[in-house]
C-alpha positions as CSV (number, residue, x, y, z in Angstrom):
1,X,27.8,-4.1,-19.4
2,X,28.2,-5.9,-22.7
3,X,26.2,-5.1,-25.8
4,X,26.1,-8.0,-28.2
5,X,24.3,-7.7,-31.5
6,X,25.8,-10.2,-33.9
7,X,25.2,-8.1,-37.0
8,X,26.8,-4.8,-35.9
9,X,28.8,-5.5,-32.7
10,X,30.9,-8.5,-31.7
11,X,31.3,-8.4,-27.9
12,X,31.7,-4.7,-27.6
13,X,32.5,-3.7,-24.0
14,X,31.0,-0.3,-23.0
15,X,31.9,0.9,-19.6
16,X,30.6,3.6,-17.3
17,X,32.8,6.7,-17.8
18,X,33.7,5.9,-21.4
19,X,32.5,8.5,-24.0
20,X,30.8,5.7,-26.0
21,X,28.6,5.0,-22.9
22,X,26.8,8.3,-23.7
23,X,25.0,6.5,-26.5
24,X,23.4,4.0,-24.2
25,X,19.7,4.2,-23.4
26,X,17.6,2.0,-21.2
27,X,14.2,1.5,-22.9
28,X,11.5,0.3,-20.6
29,X,8.9,-2.2,-21.7
30,X,6.0,-0.3,-20.0
31,X,5.1,3.2,-18.9
32,X,5.2,4.8,-15.5
33,X,1.9,5.9,-13.8
34,X,0.5,6.6,-10.4
35,X,0.0,2.9,-9.7
36,X,3.6,1.8,-10.4
37,X,5.6,5.0,-9.7
38,X,6.6,3.9,-6.2
39,X,8.5,1.0,-7.7
40,X,11.0,3.5,-9.1
41,X,11.7,5.4,-5.9
42,X,15.4,5.8,-5.3
43,X,16.7,5.6,-1.8
44,X,14.3,7.7,0.3
45,X,13.2,9.8,-2.7
46,X,9.8,9.4,-4.2
47,X,9.1,9.3,-7.9
48,X,6.8,12.2,-8.8
49,X,4.9,13.2,-11.9
50,X,6.4,16.5,-13.3
51,X,4.7,16.7,-16.6
52,X,2.6,14.7,-19.0
53,X,4.3,11.2,-19.3
54,X,7.3,12.5,-17.3
55,X,8.2,11.2,-13.9
56,X,11.3,12.3,-11.9
57,X,13.2,11.3,-8.8
58,X,16.5,12.6,-7.5
59,X,19.5,10.4,-8.2
60,X,22.0,12.7,-6.6
61,X,21.8,16.0,-4.8
62,X,24.6,18.1,-3.3
63,X,25.1,21.8,-2.7
64,X,26.6,22.3,-6.2
65,X,25.2,19.5,-8.3
66,X,21.9,17.7,-8.7
67,X,20.7,15.1,-11.3
68,X,17.4,13.4,-11.5
69,X,16.1,10.2,-13.1
70,X,13.5,10.9,-15.7
71,X,11.1,8.2,-16.7
72,X,9.5,9.5,-19.8
73,X,7.8,8.6,-23.1
74,X,9.8,9.6,-26.2
75,X,8.6,10.5,-29.7
76,X,8.3,6.8,-30.7
77,X,5.9,6.2,-27.7
78,X,8.5,4.1,-26.0
79,X,9.3,4.8,-22.3
80,X,13.0,5.3,-21.4
81,X,15.1,6.0,-18.4
82,X,16.8,9.3,-19.0
83,X,18.5,11.9,-16.7
84,X,18.3,15.6,-16.2
85,X,20.6,17.9,-14.3
86,X,18.7,20.3,-12.1
87,X,19.2,23.7,-10.4
88,X,17.3,25.0,-7.5
89,X,14.7,27.5,-8.5
90,X,12.5,29.8,-6.4
91,X,10.8,26.9,-4.5
92,X,11.6,23.8,-6.5
93,X,14.2,22.2,-8.8
94,X,14.2,23.3,-12.4
95,X,15.1,20.3,-14.6
96,X,17.4,20.8,-17.6
97,X,17.5,19.1,-21.0
98,X,17.0,15.4,-20.8
99,X,20.0,13.2,-21.5
100,X,20.3,9.5,-22.4
101,X,20.8,7.0,-19.6
102,X,24.5,6.8,-20.4
103,X,25.0,10.6,-20.6
104,X,23.4,11.1,-17.2
105,X,25.4,8.3,-15.6
106,X,28.6,9.6,-17.1
107,X,27.8,13.2,-15.9
108,X,27.3,11.8,-12.4
109,X,30.5,9.7,-12.7
110,X,32.5,12.9,-13.2
111,X,31.1,14.3,-10.0
112,X,30.9,11.2,-7.7
113,X,32.1,7.9,-9.2
114,X,30.8,5.8,-6.2
115,X,27.3,7.3,-6.4
116,X,27.3,6.8,-10.2
117,X,28.1,3.1,-9.7
118,X,25.2,2.8,-7.2
119,X,22.8,4.5,-9.7
120,X,24.1,2.3,-12.5
121,X,23.4,-0.8,-10.3
122,X,19.8,0.5,-9.8
123,X,19.3,0.9,-13.5
124,X,20.9,-2.4,-14.3
125,X,18.6,-4.1,-11.8
126,X,15.7,-2.8,-14.0
127,X,17.2,-4.5,-17.0
128,X,17.9,-7.7,-15.1
129,X,14.3,-7.8,-13.8
130,X,13.1,-7.7,-17.4
131,X,11.6,-4.2,-17.1
132,X,13.7,-2.8,-20.0
133,X,16.6,-3.4,-22.4
134,X,19.7,-1.4,-23.1
135,X,19.9,0.1,-26.5
136,X,22.6,2.1,-28.3
137,X,21.2,5.2,-29.9
138,X,22.5,7.4,-32.6
139,X,23.5,10.8,-31.2
140,X,23.2,12.4,-34.6
């Protein structure tokens, strides 16, 4: 993925697995709701509402590691694709602290690079379809 903003960046290449990729966030141009949630299903997993303006679907699950897509509204009112690591609770997964799109993809890349590339492709397809744009966010 290449981020090109002529004022601040001149053909900066940011790659999955690079620390700088942690600052990348996919901002959606619309919200997720009951009518369109199925468009964000991943593989055979269904996108489900887990809180007010928060929808989740598993991106990767194994015996020792799970991470979920989070489609959520942030403080600005914008909707983003974030990720959350999860642990199995009593009867359901307990989602952890949300991460930027890049942080989540990098975390998955450390566990399963091939799956991370598949998830990255899914996220990039959203951007290519005009559903969102990649942004670099300040981690401060």
